[in-house]
C-alpha positions, -999 to 999 in steps of 0.1 A, spaced: -194 -27 -326 -196 -19 -364 -169 -29 -387 -163 8 -396 -155 16 -360 -131 -14 -359 -114 -1 -389 -111 34 -375 -97 21 -341 -72 -2 -359 -59 29 -377 -50 45 -346 -35 14 -329 2 17 -319 19 -16 -329 40 -17 -298 8 -19 -276 -4 -54 -283 -29 -52 -253 -49 -24 -272 -52 -47 -302 -64 -77 -281 -90 -55 -265 -109 -54 -298 -105 -89 -312 -124 -117 -297 -100 -144 -285 -110 -181 -287 -92 -208 -269 -77 -234 -290 -82 -271 -279 -53 -293 -292 -60 -331 -293 -31 -354 -300 -31 -370 -334 -62 -350 -346 -60 -329 -378 -68 -291 -371 -85 -271 -398 -77 -234 -403 -108 -212 -405 -93 -188 -428 -81 -209 -455 -97 -243 -449 -64 -261 -449 -57 -290 -424 -27 -296 -404 -14 -315 -376 -4 -298 -344 35 -305 -338 44 -321 -305 70 -337 -285 72 -373 -287 79 -382 -251 111 -390 -233 127 -421 -245 156 -422 -221 179 -436 -247 208 -419 -266 196 -398 -296 203 -408 -331 208 -380 -359 201 -387 -395 214 -364 -425 196 -363 -459 218 -363 -489 203 -352 -523 223 -354 -554 209 -329 -580 229 -346 -608 216 -380 -605 185 -374 -585 197 -398 -558 186 -395 -522 201 -411 -492 200 -410 -455 232 -412 -433 234 -419 -395 258 -391 -384 256 -395 -347 294 -400 -341 302 -370 -361 275 -349 -344 289 -359 -311 324 -349 -321 318 -317 -339 284 -307 -329 259 -299 -358 256 -268 -379 288 -249 -383 310 -277 -370 296 -306 -390 295 -283 -422 333 -276 -419 338 -315 -415 316 -321 -447 335 -295 -466 371 -311 -456 356 -346 -467 336 -337 -498 350 -305 -515 382 -309 -535 410 -286 -528 409 -253 -551 377 -263 -565 356 -234 -582 329 -227 -556 303 -223 -583 310 -258 -596 289 -289 -591 317 -303 -569 308 -278 -542 285 -288 -515 255 -269 -498 248 -281 -463 219 -270 -443 229 -279 -410 210 -282 -377 222 -293 -343 215 -313 -313 191 -287 -296 177 -269 -327 145 -252 -319 143 -257 -282 158 -223 -273 155 -204 -307 163 -220 -341 191 -215 -364 201 -232 -397 237 -230 -404 245 -231 -443 280 -242 -452 298 -244 -485 330 -232 -500 324 -194 -505 324 -177 -539 333 -145 -521 364 -155 -505 373 -187 -523 377 -205 -489 354 -223 -464 321 -204 -459 294 -202 -434 262 -183 -429 231 -188 -409 194 -178 -407 170 -179 -377 133 -184 -381 115 -219 -383 131 -236 -411 154 -256 -389 129 -270 -366 109 -281 -397 138 -302 -407 139 -318 -375 100 -324 -374 106 -340 -411 131 -365 -395 164 -347 -405 178 -337 -372 213 -340 -388 207 -315 -416 205 -318 -454 234 -321 -477 230 -310 -513 255 -320 -539 257 -320 -579 237 -296 -603 203 -301 -615 199 -299 -654 172 -273 -653 158 -249 -625 144 -270 -599 133 -269 -562 133 -297 -536 101 -308 -520 102 -326 -486 71 -338 -468 84 -360 -441 101 -390 -458 89 -381 -493 116 -362 -511 114 -350 -546 133 -327 -571 107 -308 -589 106 -283 -619 110 -247 -608 110 -231 -642 79 -210 -635 97 -197 -602 131 -189 -619 134 -151 -622 110 -142 -594 122 -121 -564 123 -137 -531 89 -129 -517 69 -134 -549 88 -170 -552 78 -178 -517 43 -169 -520 39 -186 -554 54 -218 -540 35 -216 -509 0 -213 -527 10 -240 -553 15 -265 -523 -14 -253 -505 -37 -260 -534 -20 -293 -542 -17 -308 -508 -42 -288 -486 -13 -276 -465 -3 -242 -458 25 -248 -434 55 -255 -456 87 -235 -448 102 -222 -478 138 -209 -486 145 -194 -518 172 -174 -537 164 -142 -556 177 -129 -591 211 -123 -577 216 -160 -568 203 -170 -601 230 -147 -618 256 -161 -595 264 -129 -578 292 -137 -553 275 -120 -524 239 -134 -530 220 -149 -500 193 -174 -492 159 -161 -479 133 -179 -458 100 -166 -446 106 -132 -461 129 -118 -435 152 -144 -423 183 -145 -445 215 -168 -447 231 -137 -465 268 -139 -457 295 -152 -479 276 -161 -510 255 -189 -500 228 -180 -525 253 -179 -554 262 -216 -545 226 -225 -544 221 -209 -578 250 -225 -592 231 -258 -585 202 -245 -605 182 -249 -571 157 -222 -568 140 -232 -535 135 -258 -509 100 -263 -494 99 -286 -463 71 -298 -441 75 -322 -410 46 -336 -391 64 -362 -371 70 -361 -333 105 -352 -318 116 -372 -289 144 -361 -265 162 -381 -237 149 -364 -207 120 -339 -214 113 -332 -179 146 -318 -174 144 -299 -207 112 -284 -198 124 -272 -164 154 -255 -180 134 -239 -208 108 -225 -186 133 -211 -161 153 -195 -189 119 -181 -203 109 -167 -170 141 -151 -162 153 -140 -196 123 -120 -205 128 -101 -174 165 -95 -179 166 -88 -215 132 -71 -222 151 -44 -243 158 -69 -270 122 -76 -276 115 -38 -277 142 -27 -301 156 -58 -316 191 -60 -330 191 -24 -338 194 -16 -300 232 -9 -301 235 14 -333 232 47 -315 255 37 -289 282 23 -313 281 57 -333 289 76 -301 316 52 -293 333 55 -329 327 17 -335 306 21 -364 316 30 -399 309 64 -416 315 73 -452 334 41 -462 355 46 -429 369 80 -438 351 97 -409 344 88 -373 313 108 -369 287 128 -390 254 144 -380 237 117 -400 244 93 -373 218 109 -350 189 99 -374 191 62 -365 179 63 -329 161 31 -317 133 52 -302 124 67 -337 124 31 -351 100 20 -324 76 51 -326 74 55 -363 82 22 -381 78 -9 -359 50 -31 -367 52 -59 -343 75 -84 -325 82 -118 -340 105 -145 -328 120 -176 -339 111 -212 -330 106 -214 -291 128 -183 -286 123 -160 -255 135 -127 -269 112 -122 -299 139 -96 -312 127 -95 -348 111 -61 -353 96 -59 -387 94 -22 -398 70 -5 -424 69 27 -442 38 39 -459 47 72 -473 50 82 -511 70 84 -533 87 51 -524 56 33 -516 48 9 -488 76 -14 -480 86 -35 -450 118 -48 -439 135 -61 -407 161 -36 -397 191 -51 -380 223 -35 -367 241 -49 -399 220 -35 -426 213 -2 -406 250 4 -402 257 -5 -438 229 16 -454 232 47 -429 263 66 -423 285 44 -444 269 56 -477 255 86 -461 217 79 -463 198 96 -434 169 81 -414 149 49 -414 126 59 -444 153 51 -469 167 23 -449 134 4 -446 130 7 -485 166 -2 -493 167 -31 -471 135 -44 -485 148 -38 -521 181 -57 -515 164 -86 -497 139 -90 -526 168 -93 -551 186 -118 -527 217 -99 -520 235 -96 -488 226 -61 -474 260 -58 -455 283 -68 -481 267 -51 -511 265 -18 -490 303 -21 -487 307 -25 -525 286 5 -531 304 27 -504 337 16 -522 325 26 -557 311 60 -540 345 69 -527 364 59 -558 339 79 -579 343 109 -557 381 106 -560 379 105 -599 392 69 -601 359 57 -620 339 80 -641 301 84 -647 307 66 -681 323 37 -662 293 34 -640 269 33 -669 259 68 -666 249 67 -628 259 96 -607 270 76 -577 273 105 -552 270 100 -515 234 96 -503 219 93 -536 191 67 -532 179 64 -568 217 60 -580 222 32 -552 190 15 -564 203 15 -598 238 3 -593 224 -25 -568 200 -37 -595 228 -39 -620 248 -60 -595 219 -84 -590 214 -88 -627 251 -87 -637 244 -57 -661 271 -33 -674 293 -23 -644 273 -47 -622 289 -76 -636 323 -65 -622 311 -54 -590 291 -87 -585 325 -103 -580 329 -87 -545 356 -70 -528 382 -97 -535 380 -101 -571 365 -67 -584 392 -43 -573 418 -60 -593 396 -60 -623 389 -23 -622 426 -13 -610 434 25 -613 442 25 -575 407 15 -565 421 -14 -546 433 11 -517 397 21 -509 382 -14 -507 374 -19 -470 380 -57 -468 406 -82 -456 397 -116 -469 372 -105 -494 342 -99 -471 332 -61 -469 338 -44 -436 308 -22 -432 291 -21 -400 323 -20 -377 349 7 -373 379 -9 -360 397 22 -347 370 26 -321 379 -7 -303 411 -29 -305 387 -58 -294 365 -53 -324 396 -48 -348 411 -82 -338 379 -99 -334 371 -90 -370 402 -106 -385 407 -137 -366 375 -152 -381 391 -176 -407 362 -175 -430 362 -137 -434 355 -104 -415 319 -112 -401 304 -101 -369 331 -93 -345 322 -122 -321 319 -148 -347 353 -163 -337 347 -165 -301 343 -199 -284 307 -191 -272 295 -178 -307 311 -209 -324 294 -232 -299 261 -216 -305 264 -220 -342 273 -258 -336 243 -262 -313 223 -241 -337 209 -218 -312 207 -180 -316 241 -164 -303 223 -132 -292 211 -155 -262 245 -162 -249 246 -134 -223 212 -143 -211 220 -180 -208 252 -172 -190 233 -151 -166 207 -177 -158 228 -209 -158 263 -201 -164 273 -208 -201 292 -240 -198 269 -254 -172 240 -248 -196 256 -264 -225 264 -296 -207 232 -302 -190 212 -292 -220 230 -316 -242 228 -342 -216 190 -338 -214 184 -335 -251 207 -363 -264 215 -386 -236 252 -381 -242 269 -385 -207 294 -358 -215 318 -340 -190 327 -302 -191 360 -312 -208 344 -332 -234 322 -301 -242 352 -279 -246 368 -306 -270 337 -303 -291 340 -266 -296 377 -271 -301 371 -295 -331 348 -270 -345 371 -241 -344 402 -261 -356 382 -278 -385 370 -245 -398 404 -228 -396 420 -260 -412 395 -258 -440 407 -222 -448 445 -230 -445 441 -258 -470 425 -233 -493 453 -209 -490 450 -189 -457 480 -177 -440 469 -163 -407 499 -140 -402 496 -124 -436 457 -126 -441 444 -117 -408 450 -82 -413 429 -50 -418 433 -25 -448 460 1 -445 436 29 -439 427 18 -402 466 21 -394 474 52 -414 443 75 -412 431 92 -380 393 98 -374 376 119 -348 345 110 -328 316 135 -320 336 151 -294 368 157 -314 388 129 -299 412 112 -323 411 73 -331 436 55 -349 451 19 -347 486 13 -340 499 -16 -360 523 -28 -335 497 -29 -308 473 -46 -332 496 -75 -340 505 -80 -303 468 -81 -295 463 -105 -323 490 -127 -311 474 -128 -277 441 -135 -292 455 -165 -311 468 -180 -278 435 -174 -262 420 -195 -289 446 -221 -283 464 -217 -315 501 -211 -319 513 -175 -322 512 -178 -358 474 -186 -358 477 -225 -365 462 -252 -345 488 -270 -326 497 -303 -339 494 -320 -305 459 -307 -299 449 -319 -334 462 -354 -325 446 -355 -291 413 -345 -307 414 -372 -332 420 -349 -362 454 -361 -371 440 -368 -407 443 -330 -415 480 -327 -406 494 -340 -438 471 -314 -460 484 -284 -436 520 -295 -441 516 -293 -479 505 -256 -473 527 -244 -444 553 -270 -440 563 -284 -406 552 -265 -376 
């Protein structure tokens, strides 16, 4: 078959029909030999096949790498005991913030930490890295996470307890890690580059230097360099730790990137048991949750619009015809390129999407529920064409799509109401659905130019600076933009949003199971499947036993999750959180009625909301005021937090 015919056939190929593509490409069976270097036929680079190291039937130890950017010192810590108490990821990150971050410290100062946390089962069923630091957006404890392969690479390099970064480098730098070789290198040539360009340049640099193309790279974009408070961290182009300004913390440390490569084997306590559980899960989950692989995280967006649980026009409306333009079937048929998955994940729910038509040019992005909800009806942008472009544009600059879309929607409403003028916005006509205007204002935010310097402060600090009554239209509670969710459509969503102590994140982020996933560092979107196959608690206990050798009971497992939940909440209370005052929604949700597609009214009643919030506190084993009970803290070995809490809230 001629090359021309192959090209013509490939142009007709539908990305969601992989069997068609395989029919034209000759497939060769790869033979893997242990401890043998394999050479890539395309680039000529050699690499070692990653592999398990075999069951050792002894309890597993966990090692954390600490890097002080100020002094250049690198140290390793055995954190096995803390890992067993708080899990890893989000739990250990909260514990490190309590121990290492002074109270009321500036989040953008060298005294803040930046912890890339993995957990005891990272990479076995999906792979998550939980990034923890004091948030510059909320000025309290912060957490974010990114999926992909970065976390498993940390484990292969020997740092299965994560990487803790402190201090500030004297000049733009990146961290180079190759197994036990750790270096702080000059990144002046990377500073100023957008995310994809920086990742490509660093990968190519390391490929030429080391004959190795398999480094995993995490970077910040211009927004992180300019300390924009909702800047994120990007890994492998479309995995992002976007929430709560972790990219700004990384930028404040003059840290442009982390490049990591691990070639070591990984041993687990009982690998036959792990293999049996993983293969059973893969076999059953692929059948029970096939729609996740087909449509990805965008699967629920149309349903949520119909249920009035998705925001429209900065939460002014409950429905608009524009909502019909984000159907998942349209995404699949016209934009989907392929399915991708994180390390050892059964779902493969990443759905990169491509648009090719002028005038915007070819762009690609991974459309999720969060960025589709933020950039669709909330700012009145119709269809996937502009969303693919805008999501890619924002990711390249290193901003959080969800949060910055909330900032833009707030400014649009203020502009519409005459509270800010065109002159205030540097001549930008920021009307609803105006894509060129949105791109201009987003770029100004990323580089802190003109009005962007104020908007880069986020929805906690920017509204008081502008004043003029604009504060009323900022849809936030603790400083995080509420964009994707419409609380008036669901009381459960409304309360779930506010009881997360670090800010109004995904509605379930405060639940026991979601927090447990962030501690284990497995994908929370697998919770339902794991529960159907094993039963959630049975899975967690059996999987932890097999992976670590810990002889834990179900009650010990519950205590691990309690410590995680309480530690995160105590961090925020120490930094000024008063749950009864701060776990609340903006007045709009209690005072303004919206109507769904069928004309039915939706509004929150404040008294019902407060009563439901109280019940939720109790279900999370908190006091009716949202404080961890003193008796529980003492029983869990957390009495050390009580004196600090008493300074803030008195006796309780």
